[in-house]
All heavy atoms as a GROMACS GRO file, in nm:
protein
  594
    1MET      N    1  -0.927  -0.382   1.374
    1MET     CA    2  -0.806  -0.401   1.451
    1MET      C    3  -0.766  -0.265   1.508
    1MET      O    4  -0.765  -0.165   1.437
    1MET     CB    5  -0.695  -0.454   1.360
    1MET     CG    6  -0.569  -0.485   1.434
    1MET     SD    7  -0.431  -0.542   1.331
    1MET     CE    8  -0.503  -0.661   1.228
    2THR      N    9  -0.738  -0.263   1.633
    2THR     CA   10  -0.699  -0.139   1.700
    2THR      C   11  -0.564  -0.159   1.768
    2THR      O   12  -0.542  -0.260   1.833
    2THR     CB   13  -0.804  -0.099   1.805
    2THR    OG1   14  -0.930  -0.089   1.742
    2THR    CG2   15  -0.770   0.031   1.870
    3ARG      N   16  -0.479  -0.063   1.752
    3ARG     CA   17  -0.347  -0.066   1.816
    3ARG      C   18  -0.327   0.067   1.888
    3ARG      O   19  -0.386   0.167   1.849
    3ARG     CB   20  -0.236  -0.082   1.712
    3ARG     CG   21  -0.254  -0.202   1.624
    3ARG     CD   22  -0.173  -0.316   1.676
    3ARG     NE   23  -0.184  -0.427   1.585
    3ARG     CZ   24  -0.208  -0.549   1.623
    3ARG    NH1   25  -0.224  -0.577   1.749
    3ARG    NH2   26  -0.216  -0.646   1.536
    4GLY      N   27  -0.244   0.070   1.986
    4GLY     CA   28  -0.221   0.196   2.056
    4GLY      C   29  -0.105   0.189   2.152
    4GLY      O   30  -0.036   0.088   2.161
    5ARG      N   31  -0.087   0.299   2.222
    5ARG     CA   32   0.017   0.312   2.324
    5ARG      C   33  -0.034   0.402   2.434
    5ARG      O   34  -0.111   0.493   2.408
    5ARG     CB   35   0.141   0.381   2.270
    5ARG     CG   36   0.206   0.325   2.153
    5ARG     CD   37   0.337   0.396   2.140
    5ARG     NE   38   0.428   0.342   2.239
    5ARG     CZ   39   0.552   0.310   2.215
    5ARG    NH1   40   0.601   0.329   2.098
    5ARG    NH2   41   0.629   0.262   2.309
    6PRO      N   42   0.017   0.383   2.554
    6PRO     CA   43  -0.019   0.475   2.662
    6PRO      C   44   0.061   0.604   2.652
    6PRO      O   45   0.177   0.604   2.609
    6PRO     CB   46   0.018   0.398   2.788
    6PRO     CG   47   0.125   0.302   2.745
    6PRO     CD   48   0.095   0.269   2.601
    7VAL      N   49  -0.002   0.714   2.691
    7VAL     CA   50   0.064   0.845   2.696
    7VAL      C   51   0.017   0.912   2.824
    7VAL      O   52  -0.102   0.912   2.855
    7VAL     CB   53   0.024   0.932   2.575
    7VAL    CG1   54   0.080   1.073   2.588
    7VAL    CG2   55   0.070   0.870   2.446
    8PHE      N   56   0.108   0.971   2.899
    8PHE     CA   57   0.069   1.048   3.016
    8PHE      C   58  -0.011   1.170   2.971
    8PHE      O   59   0.018   1.230   2.866
    8PHE     CB   60   0.190   1.092   3.098
    8PHE     CG   61   0.257   0.979   3.170
    8PHE    CD1   62   0.380   0.933   3.130
    8PHE    CD2   63   0.194   0.919   3.278
    8PHE    CE1   64   0.442   0.828   3.198
    8PHE    CE2   65   0.254   0.814   3.346
    8PHE     CZ   66   0.378   0.768   3.305
    9GLU      N   67  -0.109   1.209   3.051
    9GLU     CA   68  -0.196   1.319   3.012
    9GLU      C   69  -0.119   1.449   2.990
    9GLU      O   70  -0.150   1.524   2.898
    9GLU     CB   71  -0.304   1.341   3.119
    9GLU     CG   72  -0.408   1.441   3.076
    9GLU     CD   73  -0.524   1.449   3.172
    9GLU    OE1   74  -0.514   1.399   3.286
    9GLU    OE2   75  -0.626   1.506   3.132
   10ASP      N   76  -0.015   1.473   3.067
   10ASP     CA   77   0.061   1.597   3.049
   10ASP      C   78   0.144   1.597   2.920
   10ASP      O   79   0.195   1.700   2.879
   10ASP     CB   80   0.148   1.628   3.170
   10ASP     CG   81   0.254   1.523   3.198
   10ASP    OD1   82   0.258   1.420   3.128
   10ASP    OD2   83   0.332   1.544   3.292
   11GLY      N   84   0.156   1.485   2.852
   11GLY     CA   85   0.226   1.478   2.724
   11GLY      C   86   0.134   1.464   2.604
   11GLY      O   87   0.180   1.451   2.491
   12LEU      N   88   0.003   1.469   2.629
   12LEU     CA   89  -0.093   1.445   2.522
   12LEU      C   90  -0.092   1.553   2.415
   12LEU      O   91  -0.098   1.524   2.296
   12LEU     CB   92  -0.233   1.429   2.581
   12LEU     CG   93  -0.342   1.386   2.485
   12LEU    CD1   94  -0.306   1.257   2.413
   12LEU    CD2   95  -0.474   1.373   2.558
   13GLU      N   96  -0.082   1.679   2.454
   13GLU     CA   97  -0.079   1.789   2.356
   13GLU      C   98   0.041   1.775   2.263
   13GLU      O   99   0.030   1.793   2.142
   13GLU     CB  100  -0.077   1.925   2.427
   13GLU     CG  101  -0.203   1.959   2.501
   13GLU     CD  102  -0.318   1.993   2.408
   13GLU    OE1  103  -0.294   2.044   2.298
   13GLU    OE2  104  -0.434   1.969   2.448
   14ARG      N  105   0.156   1.743   2.319
   14ARG     CA  106   0.278   1.725   2.238
   14ARG      C  107   0.263   1.605   2.145
   14ARG      O  108   0.301   1.610   2.029
   14ARG     CB  109   0.400   1.710   2.328
   14ARG     CG  110   0.530   1.710   2.249
   14ARG     CD  111   0.653   1.705   2.337
   14ARG     NE  112   0.667   1.572   2.394
   14ARG     CZ  113   0.671   1.544   2.524
   14ARG    NH1  114   0.666   1.641   2.612
   14ARG    NH2  115   0.683   1.420   2.567
   15ALA      N  116   0.204   1.497   2.197
   15ALA     CA  117   0.184   1.377   2.116
   15ALA      C  118   0.089   1.404   2.000
   15ALA      O  119   0.106   1.350   1.891
   15ALA     CB  120   0.131   1.263   2.202
   16ALA      N  121  -0.008   1.492   2.022
   16ALA     CA  122  -0.103   1.525   1.915
   16ALA      C  123  -0.034   1.601   1.801
   16ALA      O  124  -0.077   1.592   1.687
   16ALA     CB  125  -0.219   1.608   1.970
   17LEU      N  126   0.072   1.672   1.832
   17LEU     CA  127   0.145   1.747   1.729
   17LEU      C  128   0.244   1.660   1.652
   17LEU      O  129   0.253   1.668   1.530
   17LEU     CB  130   0.220   1.864   1.792
   17LEU     CG  131   0.134   1.973   1.854
   17LEU    CD1  132   0.222   2.076   1.925
   17LEU    CD2  133   0.048   2.040   1.748
   18SER      N  134   0.319   1.578   1.725
   18SER     CA  135   0.426   1.501   1.660
   18SER      C  136   0.391   1.355   1.636
   18SER      O  137   0.458   1.286   1.561
   18SER     CB  138   0.553   1.509   1.744
   18SER     OG  139   0.532   1.449   1.870
   19GLY      N  140   0.289   1.307   1.702
   19GLY     CA  141   0.254   1.166   1.691
   19GLY      C  142   0.329   1.083   1.792
   19GLY      O  143   0.419   1.130   1.860
   20ILE      N  144   0.290   0.959   1.801
   20ILE     CA  145   0.351   0.864   1.893
   20ILE      C  146   0.415   0.755   1.810
   20ILE      O  147   0.351   0.693   1.726
   20ILE     CB  148   0.242   0.802   1.984
   20ILE    CG1  149   0.171   0.914   2.060
   20ILE    CG2  150   0.302   0.700   2.079
   20ILE    CD1  151   0.035   0.874   2.107
   21GLY      N  152   0.544   0.733   1.829
   21GLY     CA  153   0.614   0.632   1.752
   21GLY      C  154   0.563   0.492   1.782
   21GLY      O  155   0.536   0.458   1.896
   22TRP      N  156   0.548   0.414   1.679
   22TRP     CA  157   0.504   0.276   1.695
   22TRP      C  158   0.568   0.194   1.585
   22TRP      O  159   0.553   0.225   1.467
   22TRP     CB  160   0.351   0.268   1.687
   22TRP     CG  161   0.295   0.136   1.721
   22TRP    CD1  162   0.310   0.068   1.838
   22TRP    CD2  163   0.213   0.055   1.638
   22TRP    NE1  164   0.241  -0.050   1.832
   22TRP    CE2  165   0.180  -0.060   1.711
   22TRP    CE3  166   0.163   0.069   1.509
   22TRP    CZ2  167   0.102  -0.161   1.660
   22TRP    CZ3  168   0.083  -0.031   1.459
   22TRP    CH2  169   0.053  -0.145   1.534
   23THR      N  170   0.645   0.095   1.621
   23THR     CA  171   0.712   0.012   1.522
   23THR      C  172   0.643  -0.124   1.518
   23THR      O  173   0.672  -0.210   1.598
   23THR     CB  174   0.861  -0.005   1.555
   23THR    OG1  175   0.917   0.124   1.571
   23THR    CG2  176   0.933  -0.076   1.446
   24PRO      N  177   0.549  -0.139   1.428
   24PRO     CA  178   0.480  -0.266   1.415
   24PRO      C  179   0.541  -0.348   1.303
   24PRO      O  180   0.642  -0.311   1.244
   24PRO     CB  181   0.339  -0.222   1.374
   24PRO     CG  182   0.368  -0.105   1.285
   24PRO     CD  183   0.487  -0.036   1.346
   25ALA      N  184   0.478  -0.455   1.273
   25ALA     CA  185   0.518  -0.534   1.158
   25ALA      C  186   0.457  -0.476   1.031
   25ALA      O  187   0.460  -0.539   0.927
   25ALA     CB  188   0.475  -0.678   1.176
   26ASN      N  189   0.401  -0.355   1.045
   26ASN     CA  190   0.345  -0.280   0.933
   26ASN      C  191   0.236  -0.361   0.862
   26ASN      O  192   0.144  -0.408   0.927
   26ASN     CB  193   0.457  -0.237   0.839
   26ASN     CG  194   0.421  -0.113   0.763
   26ASN    OD1  195   0.308  -0.066   0.770
   26ASN    ND2  196   0.514  -0.058   0.692
   27ILE      N  197   0.242  -0.379   0.734
   27ILE     CA  198   0.135  -0.447   0.663
   27ILE      C  199   0.140  -0.598   0.676
   27ILE      O  200   0.055  -0.668   0.623
   27ILE     CB  201   0.135  -0.408   0.513
   27ILE    CG1  202   0.267  -0.446   0.447
   27ILE    CG2  203   0.108  -0.261   0.497
   27ILE    CD1  204   0.268  -0.422   0.298
   28SER      N  205   0.237  -0.649   0.750
   28SER     CA  206   0.248  -0.794   0.767
   28SER      C  207   0.167  -0.845   0.886
   28SER      O  208   0.164  -0.964   0.911
   28SER     CB  209   0.394  -0.834   0.784
   28SER     OG  210   0.467  -0.798   0.670
   29LEU      N  211   0.104  -0.754   0.965
   29LEU     CA  212   0.023  -0.799   1.078
   29LEU      C  213  -0.108  -0.857   1.030
   29LEU      O  214  -0.173  -0.802   0.941
   29LEU     CB  215  -0.006  -0.682   1.172
   29LEU     CG  216   0.108  -0.636   1.259
   29LEU    CD1  217   0.065  -0.513   1.339
   29LEU    CD2  218   0.153  -0.745   1.354
   30THR      N  219  -0.149  -0.966   1.090
   30THR     CA  220  -0.277  -1.027   1.058
   30THR      C  221  -0.381  -0.986   1.163
   30THR      O  222  -0.345  -0.933   1.268
   30THR     CB  223  -0.267  -1.181   1.056
   30THR    OG1  224  -0.254  -1.226   1.192
   30THR    CG2  225  -0.151  -1.229   0.972
   31PRO      N  226  -0.509  -1.010   1.138
   31PRO     CA  227  -0.611  -0.980   1.239
   31PRO      C  228  -0.597  -1.065   1.366
   31PRO      O  229  -0.661  -1.039   1.465
   31PRO     CB  230  -0.743  -1.013   1.169
   31PRO     CG  231  -0.712  -1.016   1.024
   31PRO     CD  232  -0.569  -1.052   1.012
   32PHE      N  233  -0.511  -1.166   1.362
   32PHE     CA  234  -0.491  -1.254   1.477
   32PHE      C  235  -0.366  -1.216   1.556
   32PHE      O  236  -0.317  -1.293   1.638
   32PHE     CB  237  -0.482  -1.399   1.430
   32PHE     CG  238  -0.603  -1.438   1.349
   32PHE    CD1  239  -0.594  -1.452   1.212
   32PHE    CD2  240  -0.726  -1.456   1.411
   32PHE    CE1  241  -0.705  -1.486   1.136
   32PHE    CE2  242  -0.838  -1.489   1.336
   32PHE     CZ  243  -0.827  -1.504   1.198
   33ASN      N  244  -0.312  -1.095   1.531
   33ASN     CA  245  -0.197  -1.041   1.603
   33ASN      C  246  -0.070  -1.122   1.582
   33ASN      O  247   0.011  -1.139   1.672
   33ASN     CB  248  -0.227  -1.028   1.753
   33ASN     CG  249  -0.140  -0.924   1.818
   33ASN    OD1  250  -0.096  -0.829   1.754
   33ASN    ND2  251  -0.114  -0.940   1.946
   34THR      N  252  -0.054  -1.173   1.463
   34THR     CA  253   0.067  -1.245   1.426
   34THR      C  254   0.125  -1.183   1.300
   34THR      O  255   0.057  -1.109   1.230
   34THR     CB  256   0.039  -1.395   1.400
   34THR    OG1  257  -0.056  -1.405   1.294
   34THR    CG2  258  -0.017  -1.463   1.524
   35ILE      N  259   0.250  -1.214   1.270
   35ILE     CA  260   0.311  -1.167   1.147
   35ILE      C  261   0.288  -1.273   1.040
   35ILE      O  262   0.317  -1.391   1.061
   35ILE     CB  263   0.462  -1.142   1.166
   35ILE    CG1  264   0.482  -1.031   1.269
   35ILE    CG2  265   0.528  -1.105   1.034
   35ILE    CD1  266   0.626  -1.009   1.307
   36ALA      N  267   0.231  -1.230   0.929
   36ALA     CA  268   0.202  -1.323   0.820
   36ALA      C  269   0.332  -1.388   0.771
   36ALA      O  270   0.433  -1.321   0.756
   36ALA     CB  271   0.133  -1.250   0.706
   37ASP      N  272   0.326  -1.516   0.749
   37ASP     CA  273   0.445  -1.588   0.703
   37ASP      C  274   0.403  -1.686   0.594
   37ASP      O  275   0.313  -1.766   0.616
   37ASP     CB  276   0.505  -1.663   0.822
   37ASP     CG  277   0.636  -1.731   0.786
   37ASP    OD1  278   0.709  -1.679   0.699
   37ASP    OD2  279   0.665  -1.836   0.845
   38PRO      N  280   0.462  -1.674   0.477
   38PRO     CA  281   0.573  -1.588   0.438
   38PRO      C  282   0.525  -1.449   0.398
   38PRO      O  283   0.410  -1.430   0.360
   38PRO     CB  284   0.632  -1.660   0.318
   38PRO     CG  285   0.515  -1.727   0.253
   38PRO     CD  286   0.425  -1.767   0.368
   39ASN      N  287   0.615  -1.353   0.406
   39ASN     CA  288   0.589  -1.219   0.355
   39ASN      C  289   0.721  -1.158   0.312
   39ASN      O  290   0.825  -1.186   0.370
   39ASN     CB  291   0.516  -1.133   0.458
   39ASN     CG  292   0.606  -1.093   0.572
   39ASN    OD1  293   0.692  -1.009   0.557
   39ASN    ND2  294   0.586  -1.155   0.688
   40PRO      N  295   0.720  -1.072   0.210
   40PRO     CA  296   0.845  -1.016   0.158
   40PRO      C  297   0.903  -0.903   0.242
   40PRO      O  298   1.014  -0.861   0.219
   40PRO     CB  299   0.806  -0.965   0.019
   40PRO     CG  300   0.660  -0.936   0.029
   40PRO     CD  301   0.605  -1.037   0.127
   41TRP      N  302   0.829  -0.853   0.344
   41TRP     CA  303   0.874  -0.736   0.418
   41TRP      C  304   0.931  -0.767   0.554
   41TRP      O  305   0.996  -0.683   0.616
   41TRP     CB  306   0.760  -0.636   0.434
   41TRP     CG  307   0.707  -0.593   0.303
   41TRP    CD1  308   0.764  -0.504   0.216
   41TRP    CD2  309   0.589  -0.640   0.240
   41TRP    NE1  310   0.687  -0.492   0.104
   41TRP    CE2  311   0.579  -0.576   0.116
   41TRP    CE3  312   0.490  -0.732   0.275
   41TRP    CZ2  313   0.475  -0.599   0.028
   41TRP    CZ3  314   0.386  -0.755   0.188
   41TRP    CH2  315   0.379  -0.688   0.066
   42GLY      N  316   0.904  -0.883   0.610
   42GLY     CA  317   0.950  -0.912   0.745
   42GLY      C  318   0.876  -0.827   0.846
   42GLY      O  319   0.760  -0.793   0.827
   43SER      N  320   0.941  -0.788   0.953
   43SER     CA  321   0.876  -0.708   1.056
   43SER      C  322   0.919  -0.562   1.051
   43SER      O  323   0.917  -0.492   1.150
   43SER     CB  324   0.907  -0.767   1.194
   43SER     OG  325   1.047  -0.765   1.215
   44ARG      N  326   0.959  -0.515   0.935
   44ARG     CA  327   1.003  -0.376   0.921
   44ARG      C  328   0.886  -0.283   0.899
   44ARG      O  329   0.782  -0.320   0.849
   44ARG     CB  330   1.099  -0.363   0.803
   44ARG     CG  331   1.228  -0.439   0.823
   44ARG     CD  332   1.315  -0.418   0.704
   44ARG     NE  333   1.246  -0.468   0.586
   44ARG     CZ  334   1.294  -0.557   0.503
   44ARG    NH1  335   1.413  -0.606   0.522
   44ARG    NH2  336   1.226  -0.596   0.399
   45GLY      N  337   0.905  -0.158   0.934
   45GLY     CA  338   0.804  -0.056   0.911
   45GLY      C  339   0.786   0.029   1.035
   45GLY      O  340   0.767  -0.022   1.142
   46ASP      N  341   0.795   0.160   1.021
   46ASP     CA  342   0.779   0.250   1.134
   46ASP      C  343   0.661   0.340   1.107
   46ASP      O  344   0.650   0.398   0.999
   46ASP     CB  345   0.906   0.332   1.155
   46ASP     CG  346   0.903   0.409   1.286
   46ASP    OD1  347   0.827   0.368   1.375
   46ASP    OD2  348   0.976   0.508   1.297
   47LEU      N  349   0.570   0.349   1.202
   47LEU     CA  350   0.451   0.431   1.188
   47LEU      C  351   0.445   0.532   1.300
   47LEU      O  352   0.506   0.515   1.404
   47LEU     CB  353   0.324   0.345   1.192
   47LEU     CG  354   0.311   0.237   1.087
   47LEU    CD1  355   0.184   0.156   1.111
   47LEU    CD2  356   0.306   0.298   0.948
   48ARG      N  357   0.368   0.637   1.281
   48ARG     CA  358   0.337   0.734   1.385
   48ARG      C  359   0.186   0.733   1.404
   48ARG      O  360   0.112   0.739   1.308
   48ARG     CB  361   0.379   0.876   1.346
   48ARG     CG  362   0.523   0.895   1.307
   48ARG     CD  363   0.620   0.891   1.419
   48ARG     NE  364   0.604   0.997   1.515
   48ARG     CZ  365   0.669   0.996   1.631
   48ARG    NH1  366   0.749   0.897   1.662
   48ARG    NH2  367   0.652   1.093   1.717
   49ILE      N  368   0.142   0.722   1.528
   49ILE     CA  369   0.000   0.734   1.560
   49ILE      C  370  -0.024   0.880   1.594
   49ILE      O  371   0.041   0.935   1.683
   49ILE     CB  372  -0.038   0.645   1.679
   49ILE    CG1  373  -0.012   0.498   1.647
   49ILE    CG2  374  -0.185   0.667   1.716
   49ILE    CD1  375  -0.030   0.405   1.765
   50LEU      N  376  -0.115   0.944   1.521
   50LEU     CA  377  -0.146   1.085   1.544
   50LEU      C  378  -0.279   1.094   1.619
   50LEU      O  379  -0.385   1.071   1.560
   50LEU     CB  380  -0.154   1.161   1.412
   50LEU     CG  381  -0.025   1.164   1.332
   50LEU    CD1  382  -0.046   1.228   1.197
   50LEU    CD2  383   0.082   1.238   1.410
   51PRO      N  384  -0.275   1.127   1.749
   51PRO     CA  385  -0.399   1.137   1.825
   51PRO      C  386  -0.487   1.250   1.774
   51PRO      O  387  -0.439   1.357   1.739
   51PRO     CB  388  -0.352   1.168   1.967
   51PRO     CG  389  -0.208   1.129   1.971
   51PRO     CD  390  -0.158   1.149   1.832
   52ASP      N  391  -0.617   1.224   1.769
   52ASP     CA  392  -0.716   1.325   1.731
   52ASP      C  393  -0.787   1.367   1.859
   52ASP      O  394  -0.875   1.298   1.909
   52ASP     CB  395  -0.815   1.265   1.631
   52ASP     CG  396  -0.922   1.363   1.588
   52ASP    OD1  397  -0.926   1.478   1.639
   52ASP    OD2  398  -1.003   1.326   1.503
   53LEU      N  399  -0.748   1.483   1.914
   53LEU     CA  400  -0.801   1.526   2.043
   53LEU      C  401  -0.951   1.552   2.041
   53LEU      O  402  -1.016   1.551   2.145
   53LEU     CB  403  -0.725   1.648   2.093
   53LEU     CG  404  -0.577   1.624   2.120
   53LEU    CD1  405  -0.511   1.751   2.173
   53LEU    CD2  406  -0.556   1.508   2.215
   54SER      N  407  -1.009   1.569   1.922
   54SER     CA  408  -1.154   1.584   1.914
   54SER      C  409  -1.223   1.448   1.924
   54SER      O  410  -1.346   1.442   1.936
   54SER     CB  411  -1.195   1.655   1.784
   54SER     OG  412  -1.168   1.573   1.672
   55ALA      N  413  -1.146   1.340   1.921
   55ALA     CA  414  -1.201   1.205   1.934
   55ALA      C  415  -1.157   1.144   2.067
   55ALA      O  416  -1.113   1.031   2.074
   55ALA     CB  417  -1.155   1.118   1.817
   56ARG      N  418  -1.169   1.225   2.173
   56ARG     CA  419  -1.128   1.180   2.306
   56ARG      C  420  -1.251   1.142   2.388
   56ARG      O  421  -1.351   1.212   2.387
   56ARG     CB  422  -1.053   1.292   2.378
   56ARG     CG  423  -0.996   1.252   2.512
   56ARG     CD  424  -0.914   1.366   2.571
   56ARG     NE  425  -0.850   1.323   2.694
   56ARG     CZ  426  -0.774   1.403   2.768
   56ARG    NH1  427  -0.753   1.528   2.729
   56ARG    NH2  428  -0.719   1.358   2.878
   57TYR      N  429  -1.242   1.030   2.458
   57TYR     CA  430  -1.350   0.984   2.544
   57TYR      C  431  -1.292   0.958   2.682
   57TYR      O  432  -1.190   0.890   2.696
   57TYR     CB  433  -1.410   0.854   2.489
   57TYR     CG  434  -1.512   0.793   2.582
   57TYR    CD1  435  -1.640   0.848   2.592
   57TYR    CD2  436  -1.479   0.686   2.661
   57TYR    CE1  437  -1.733   0.794   2.679
   57TYR    CE2  438  -1.572   0.630   2.748
   57TYR     CZ  439  -1.698   0.685   2.757
   57TYR     OH  440  -1.790   0.632   2.843
   58ARG      N  441  -1.357   1.015   2.783
   58ARG     CA  442  -1.310   0.999   2.921
   58ARG      C  443  -1.428   0.958   3.010
   58ARG      O  444  -1.532   1.023   3.008
   58ARG     CB  445  -1.250   1.130   2.970
   58ARG     CG  446  -1.189   1.125   3.107
   58ARG     CD  447  -1.130   1.263   3.139
   58ARG     NE  448  -1.084   1.271   3.275
   58ARG     CZ  449  -0.959   1.259   3.314
   58ARG    NH1  450  -0.865   1.241   3.224
   58ARG    NH2  451  -0.925   1.268   3.439
   59ALA      N  452  -1.411   0.852   3.087
   59ALA     CA  453  -1.515   0.805   3.178
   59ALA      C  454  -1.457   0.794   3.318
   59ALA      O  455  -1.355   0.728   3.338
   59ALA     CB  456  -1.568   0.670   3.132
   60THR      N  457  -1.521   0.861   3.414
   60THR     CA  458  -1.471   0.857   3.551
   60THR      C  459  -1.552   0.764   3.639
   60THR      O  460  -1.513   0.736   3.750
   60THR     CB  461  -1.473   0.998   3.613
   60THR    OG1  462  -1.606   1.050   3.605
   60THR    CG2  463  -1.377   1.090   3.541
   61GLY      N  464  -1.663   0.712   3.592
   61GLY     CA  465  -1.747   0.627   3.674
   61GLY      C  466  -1.719   0.480   3.661
   61GLY      O  467  -1.810   0.398   3.674
   62THR      N  468  -1.595   0.442   3.637
   62THR     CA  469  -1.563   0.301   3.615
   62THR      C  470  -1.536   0.226   3.745
   62THR      O  471  -1.522   0.105   3.743
   62THR     CB  472  -1.440   0.287   3.524
   62THR    OG1  473  -1.328   0.348   3.590
   62THR    CG2  474  -1.462   0.353   3.390
   63GLY      N  475  -1.525   0.297   3.856
   63GLY     CA  476  -1.491   0.232   3.983
   63GLY      C  477  -1.341   0.216   4.002
   63GLY      O  478  -1.296   0.168   4.106
   64ALA      N  479  -1.262   0.254   3.904
   64ALA     CA  480  -1.116   0.243   3.913
   64ALA      C  481  -1.058   0.368   3.980
   64ALA      O  482  -1.122   0.472   3.986
   64ALA     CB  483  -1.056   0.228   3.774
   65ALA      N  484  -0.936   0.356   4.029
   65ALA     CA  485  -0.869   0.470   4.093
   65ALA      C  486  -0.839   0.581   3.992
   65ALA      O  487  -0.831   0.698   4.029
   65ALA     CB  488  -0.740   0.423   4.159
   66THR      N  489  -0.820   0.545   3.867
   66THR     CA  490  -0.795   0.644   3.762
   66THR      C  491  -0.905   0.634   3.657
   66THR      O  492  -0.964   0.528   3.637
   66THR     CB  493  -0.658   0.620   3.694
   66THR    OG1  494  -0.656   0.488   3.642
   66THR    CG2  495  -0.545   0.638   3.794
   67PRO      N  496  -0.935   0.744   3.587
   67PRO     CA  497  -1.041   0.739   3.485
   67PRO      C  498  -0.997   0.662   3.361
   67PRO      O  499  -0.877   0.646   3.336
   67PRO     CB  500  -1.065   0.886   3.451
   67PRO     CG  501  -0.939   0.954   3.489
   67PRO     CD  502  -0.880   0.878   3.602
   68PHE      N  503  -1.094   0.614   3.288
   68PHE     CA  504  -1.068   0.554   3.157
   68PHE      C  505  -1.062   0.669   3.060
   68PHE      O  506  -1.157   0.746   3.047
   68PHE     CB  507  -1.180   0.456   3.121
   68PHE     CG  508  -1.168   0.400   2.983
   68PHE    CD1  509  -1.076   0.300   2.956
   68PHE    CD2  510  -1.247   0.448   2.879
   68PHE    CE1  511  -1.064   0.248   2.828
   68PHE    CE2  512  -1.235   0.396   2.752
   68PHE     CZ  513  -1.144   0.296   2.727
   69ASP      N  514  -0.951   0.686   2.991
   69ASP     CA  515  -0.930   0.801   2.901
   69ASP      C  516  -0.873   0.747   2.771
   69ASP      O  517  -0.763   0.693   2.768
   69ASP     CB  518  -0.832   0.898   2.967
   69ASP     CG  519  -0.834   1.035   2.905
   69ASP    OD1  520  -0.902   1.055   2.802
   69ASP    OD2  521  -0.767   1.124   2.959
   70LEU      N  522  -0.947   0.763   2.662
   70LEU     CA  523  -0.910   0.707   2.533
   70LEU      C  524  -0.913   0.816   2.427
   70LEU      O  525  -1.008   0.895   2.422
   70LEU     CB  526  -1.009   0.596   2.495
   70LEU     CG  527  -0.996   0.536   2.356
   70LEU    CD1  528  -0.876   0.442   2.353
   70LEU    CD2  529  -1.122   0.461   2.320
   71VAL      N  530  -0.809   0.823   2.346
   71VAL     CA  531  -0.804   0.916   2.234
   71VAL      C  532  -0.780   0.835   2.108
   71VAL      O  533  -0.681   0.764   2.097
   71VAL     CB  534  -0.692   1.021   2.250
   71VAL    CG1  535  -0.690   1.117   2.133
   71VAL    CG2  536  -0.706   1.096   2.382
   72LEU      N  537  -0.872   0.845   2.014
   72LEU     CA  538  -0.854   0.776   1.886
   72LEU      C  539  -0.762   0.858   1.798
   72LEU      O  540  -0.747   0.978   1.815
   72LEU     CB  541  -0.989   0.754   1.820
   72LEU     CG  542  -1.087   0.667   1.897
   72LEU    CD1  543  -1.220   0.659   1.823
   72LEU    CD2  544  -1.030   0.529   1.919
   73GLY      N  545  -0.702   0.793   1.702
   73GLY     CA  546  -0.613   0.862   1.611
   73GLY      C  547  -0.598   0.783   1.483
   73GLY      O  548  -0.666   0.684   1.460
   74GLU      N  549  -0.507   0.829   1.400
   74GLU     CA  550  -0.478   0.758   1.276
   74GLU      C  551  -0.329   0.740   1.265
   74GLU      O  552  -0.251   0.810   1.330
   74GLU     CB  553  -0.534   0.832   1.156
   74GLU     CG  554  -0.476   0.970   1.134
   74GLU     CD  555  -0.533   1.037   1.011
   74GLU    OE1  556  -0.534   0.974   0.905
   74GLU    OE2  557  -0.577   1.150   1.024
   75HIS      N  558  -0.289   0.645   1.183
   75HIS     CA  559  -0.146   0.620   1.170
   75HIS      C  560  -0.096   0.676   1.037
   75HIS      O  561  -0.167   0.684   0.939
   75HIS     CB  562  -0.114   0.471   1.184
   75HIS     CG  563  -0.162   0.387   1.068
   75HIS    ND1  564  -0.291   0.383   1.026
   75HIS    CD2  565  -0.096   0.305   0.987
   75HIS    CE1  566  -0.303   0.302   0.924
   75HIS    NE2  567  -0.186   0.252   0.897
   76ARG      N  568   0.028   0.719   1.041
   76ARG     CA  569   0.099   0.770   0.924
   76ARG      C  570   0.234   0.704   0.917
   76ARG      O  571   0.297   0.680   1.018
   76ARG     CB  572   0.119   0.921   0.933
   76ARG     CG  573  -0.007   1.001   0.946
   76ARG     CD  574  -0.073   1.017   0.810
   76ARG     NE  575  -0.207   1.067   0.824
   76ARG     CZ  576  -0.243   1.191   0.803
   76ARG    NH1  577  -0.154   1.279   0.768
   76ARG    NH2  578  -0.368   1.226   0.818
   77ARG      N  579   0.278   0.677   0.798
   77ARG     CA  580   0.412   0.621   0.780
   77ARG      C  581   0.515   0.729   0.812
   77ARG      O  582   0.504   0.842   0.770
   77ARG     CB  583   0.431   0.574   0.637
   77ARG     CG  584   0.553   0.489   0.617
   77ARG     CD  585   0.563   0.442   0.474
   77ARG     NE  586   0.479   0.330   0.445
   77ARG     CZ  587   0.507   0.203   0.472
   77ARG    NH1  588   0.618   0.176   0.536
   77ARG    NH2  589   0.426   0.107   0.439
   78ALA      N  590   0.613   0.693   0.894
   78ALA     CA  591   0.716   0.789   0.937
   78ALA      C  592   0.814   0.816   0.825
   78ALA      O  593   0.832   0.742   0.735
   78ALA     CB  594   0.790   0.735   1.056
   0.00000   0.00000   0.00000
């Protein structure tokens, strides 16, 4: 399961230091992108996605007006 958010390239360095806020349903998310029901936690939980700039992939030959630019990261509980 992969989750993410868009970040403008000029904000990527800052995002790599502080992370990107993401408020998911935390451990209640299922592989089918739904909130498990019943669950004792509801949809609470705040995470930070920390981009790993050494895990960046950029492809310019996609035929699109802008390149495909992906940075993998890991999540941490805020």
